[in-house]
N, C-alpha and C positions, 0 to 999 in steps of 0.2 A: 524661378530658377534657383535652383540650390547649389551652394559652394561648398569644394570638399577642403577641408582644413588639415594640417600634418596631424591633430589629434584624433583623426580617424584612423591613422595608421599604427600598427601595431609588429611588434618584433618578439618571436618567442624563438626558446630554442626547440629542435628536433627532437632531441632526445637529453631533457633536462635533467637525466637521475644516471645518466654515463659517466663513465669513470678517466673519458677521454676528453679533447676537444669534439664539438658535434656543430652540426650548421646552425647559423640562425636563419628564421624564416621568417616572411616578412606576410602578413596579415591584412587584407583592406576587406572592406565589407560595402557592396552597393546592391541596391535592390533586392536586398534579401540575400543576398548571393556571397558567399566568402571566397575571396581568393588568395589562394595558397602559392608563396612565390619564395626560392630559395635566393638568399642574397650570394652564396658562393663562401660567404667567410664563416669562419670558426670560431670559437671560442669556447675552455674550459668551463662548466656549470659553474665552478667554484668562483669564476671571474665574472659571473652574470648578476645584475642587479634586476630585481626578477619586476621591482615597484617602478624603478625607471626605464625597464625594459632597453638597457646599454650597459656596455662594459662597467667595471668597476676601474675607478681611477684612483686608487686608494695607495698605489705599491711605494716601498719607500724612496725611490730615488727616482730621477727623470728618465733616466734610460730606461727603466723599465716600464714607467708607466707609459711611455710616448707612445707605443704600439697599440695601447688600448685607446689613446686619446684620438688616434688616428682611424680607429676601428668604427667608433663613435661618431667622427665626422663624415665616415664612409655612410652611415647608418642617416645619419640627418640628410645628407644628399639623396640617399633614396628616399626619404619620403617626403622630400622636396618634388623630385619628379614623379611621385604617384599624384601627389595634388596637382603638379601643374598638368599632367597627362589628362587626369579625370575633371578637371575644372576647362580644360581646351575641349574636350567629350561634350561636355554641359553647353560651351558656347555653341558648337560648330552644329549643336542637335544631332551630333553621330548615335547611333544605337549602342549600348555601353554592353557586351558581354563579355562573359568569360574569358574567350579565346582571343576576340580583337583586342581587349583591355590587355590581355598578358602580353601577344604580340609586341604591341605597341610599347609595351613596360619594358622588354628582353632588349628592345632596339635603343630603347633611352638608357638602359643601364648597362649597355655593353661598353665597356673601357674602348674608351677615342683613341686612335690612333693622332699622334703629335705629326702634323703635316709638316716637310721640310720645306716646304715655299712659304713660311709663314715667320721664321724665327728672326728674319732682318729688321723686322718691326720693331720701334722701341718703346718702352713703358711711356712714353709721354705722347709717343702719335697714336699708339693704344687709345689712350685715354681719348684724345680729340674722335677717334672713330668710335666707340662706345659710346661716347655722350650725343656723336651726332645719331646716333640707331636709336637713342633713349627719345631723342626732338623728335625724329620721323615714328617713333612708335613701331621699328624694329625688334629694338629692345625692351621687353616687358619684365615686371617683378614677379617675383616666385609668385604671388596671387592673380599674374597676368591682366597688372594692369599697367597703367602708363608710370613714367616714373615722372616725379613733382618737379618745376622749374627749379624750387630751391637745390633738390639734391642733385641735379644735373648740373648747375652752378657750381655747387661744392666739388664735386668729381673734378670738373676743369681747373677750379681754383688750387687743388691737391696737384694737377699736374704742374700748374704755375710753380709750385714749391720746389718739385724736383728738377723745372727746369733751372732752377736758380740756385738749387744745392749743386748740380752740376757745372755752372761756371765756375764754384768755388774748387769741386772737385772733377777735372776733365777728365772723363770718364762717359763711354756711350753707356747707359746703361740699359742694357736688353735685359730679360727677364731673369737671365742666370746669375745677372748682376744682384740680385737682391738675397741676401743671406744675413747671418746672426750679424758677421761683422759689420755690413751697410746699414743693418740696422740699431747697431750703438753710434757708428761713424753719424746717421743722420740724426740720431735723437740728440749727440752732442750738438751736431751743426746747429738745429732748430734753437736748441737752449743758449748758446751763444748769440743767436741772433734776435734773444730776447722774446721767444714764444713763451705763454702760458702751458700751464701742464697740459691742461685739458685741451689746450688746440694742439699740443704735440699731439696726444691721445687720437684725436678726432681725424688728424692728417694719416696717424699710423691705422686708423680704422679703415680708411677709405682705400687707401696702397691696397689692406690685404683685400677687401672686396673686389677689387679691381683686379689683383693676383689671382682672384679665383675666376671673376669671368673671363678674363685672357686664357686661363688654364681650361675652362670648360669649351671655349672656343677653338682650341687646339693650337694656339698661338705658343705654348711652352709645357714641359711637363717639372718645373720647379713646384715641389710643395712645402715651401718654406711659410707660405699664409696660413697652413694648418697646425705649424711649429707652436707649440706652448710658450715659449720664450719670445717669440715674434707676436706680441701684443699691444693691445692698446694700454694707455697708463692715463688715469684719469687720479683728481681730487674734489673732495668736496668744499665748494668755493660759497663765501659770505651775500648770496642775493637776497635784495631784499622784496618786500612785499606791501602794498599798503593793507591796513585795517577798514573797517566801516566806515570810520568817523572820517579818515582821511578821503576816502572815496565819495562820501556826503559833498566833504569842501568841494571836488572838484567838480560834483552835480552841482552844485550852489552856485558857482561861477558865473556872473554874469558878461556873456562874450559876445553880446550883441554889435560889438565895433570890431571884430575881428571872426569874420566867416571859418578861415584857414583853422584857427585855433578850437572854434565852437564844433566844426566837426569832428578835427582829431580827438578832441574831448570826448565827443560822442559815441567815435566807433572804439577809443580805448574804454571806456565803461561797459561797453556789450562785450569785450573781451573779459574785464574785469567781475560780470554778473554769470557769464555762462561759461568760464574755462577754456573757451575757443584758441587756437593760435591766431596768429597776425594773417595767413593765408587763409583762414575759416572766416573770422569775424569780418573782414574788408570783403568777403562777396555775397555775403548774406543776400537775399532775393525773397518776394513773397511766398514763393513754393515751399520755403525752409519752415514757414510758421505753419504749425498742424495743430489738430485738435482744439477748434475753438478760437485760435488765436493764444492757446496757453502751453504747448509746447515748441521748440525750436528743434527741427528734425535735419541734421547734416552728414554728410558723408566727406568725411575728411580729407583733404588733400593729399598729406603727407601720409598716411597709413589706408587711404581707401577704409576705413570703420566707419561706419556708422552710429553716431551717436544722439542721444534724446535727453534736451534739457529743458525742465519747467521756467519758463518764463521768470523772469526777475520784474516785478510792475515797473522798475525805471527802465529796463529794456524794452518793456511795451511801447512807455512814453515818446522814448527816444525813436524806437520804429514808425512810429505814428505819425511824428514829427517829420518825417521823409516819406511817409505814405509809402512807407516799407520797402524804398527802394534807395539804399543807402548811397551817399557820396559817392564819386569816384577817389580812390585812395591815393596816395602818394608813395614814394618809396619808403622801405623800411627805415632807411638812413635818415633821410627828411623828417619822418614819422617821429623818431627819437628826439630828435631837435626840438620839435614842436611839442614834445610831453615834458622835457625839462622847462622851459616854458613856463607849461600849463600847471606842472608841479609845484614851481618857483611862485606863481600868482596865487597859487591856492594854499601857501605857507607852511609846506610839507617839509619842514625844514630839520626831521630830529636828527643830531649825530648820529653817523651811522659809521662802523670801520670794517671795511673790506681786506681779506687777506688770501693771496694766491701768490703760487711758484711762478716766476718769471726769471728767466733766464738762469735757472736751476735756486733762484734764491727766494726764501718765504718771505712777501714783501706785504705789507700792513698799511693802509691809506684808512686817514679819517676824511669823511665827506660830511656834507647833507644829504637828506635824502631824495631831494627832488634830481639831485646829479645824476644820480645812479640809478632814476627809474628809464627802462625799456619796455617795449611792447611786450615782451617775453612775463615784464613783472604784472600784467593783465592775469595770465595763467597761474601762476602762484599766488596772485593775490586770492581768486578764485578757491584753489583748493585749499589753502590755508584757513581764507574765513570759512569753509564750507566745516572742515575738522575743529575748529575753535569752535563752531556753535553744535556739536555734538552730532553733526550727520556720519553717519557709520563710513567707516574708510570703504568697502566695499561699492557701497551706495558712490562716492565720489568718483572713485575709479570706474563705475559704470560711464559716469558724465563727462568725465575725461579723457575716456578713453585708453587710460592705463592699464597694462595684461600683468604687471607685476607688481606687488606691494614695495618692492625695493625701489622700482623705478620711481611710483609713485611720491613715495616717502621724502624724493629728493625736492620737492617741489613743496614739502610743509616745511616754511620758516619759523618754529615754534622754539623759542629760547628754552632754558632748560629751568631756568625760573616763572616762566611761561605753563610749563608742564608742570609743575609743582605746586603752584596756585590752583589750576584747574583738578588737581587732584585731592587738593583740599577738603572738599567737601565727599569724597568717594567713601563709603562706606568701610571700607580696609582701613583707612586712615582716622575714621573718628569713632572707633571702637573704644569702649570704657575704661577707663585706667584700671589697671589691675595692681592691688595692692602687695607689695615687694614685702617679706617678711625682713 
């Protein structure tokens, strides 16, 4: 079955040479047939980016820019609806003709009426309702897949944060209460509670997602989640990775007297040599090993993306040790506790500094590396060691499943000095000296 992606949906102008605003047309190809559908939205050709197939957003002020940002969001939603509809046709094996596809698309794109029977639901109540729907399979992702347990848990965690906020600010948080003034008050509250900047950003990201889901379900008409100032905040933090020599030290540990540490070490090393997330490297089965035992073939639980990873010899040895049926894992929290114990045993004690914003203040802490090793260190270690070994970035991204170089580069923990040393032998820096007269 072929899956539709948003890259197959195109947007063009009806009259690109017009001197006045013209309709934006949605184009979609299937079975060698082109579907042409007017979005009902107009834009002046001078304000249209042909390459991006979106309205330009380079206007000098936020007030001028916001209508074009909103327009692009609407086009993004159109693309998502086309993808979901096409995939639902494929899943149900319904014949896909231009006529029935267009009929269903019109129904999906038709503006939804906000029902008067639903506004009494609070945001927190909706979070629980939506999370329950995710667990049951009623609510699916844009790719028509089930939500991961981690994502559902994260949404519920956001609901709990809002509950705690309401105890400090006695107000019933209906959907209309989410405004820019609320956004500023909420950020200030999380800051005074000592949350890190990235945790604040993740919470706001979830609020935006949940507000959008509630809007699409007809619970409210508040479009604040689309506002460019209602945004996720983030910062680059100093996370660590383990180099090849440190991984070898872990591999060489004699853990015959501690089965629990032995199992945690083995699972962690699989993550370090494959780049898989904790939710994936702890759930491998014999069916994941293909191509004569040389390739690991996995559909990732977080994104549903298939990745194919060459098996490192150490991973092959570990898999063989358990007859390709890995031991049952423990909680992420407990796993991290044992990891620190393992890293300390392996004398991974390099002094490290970690800086991040907590409570609005930039804080730098000194520690030994074993103290800050976590399950996610495995994924960073894989990406960084592969990068240091000279594997092209695009190839590593295919192995890790990253879609953009920007998100991938956050995993590369190379210092400025390491980069300079790596480039010393590059031809550009090895040119013969030129005599200066």
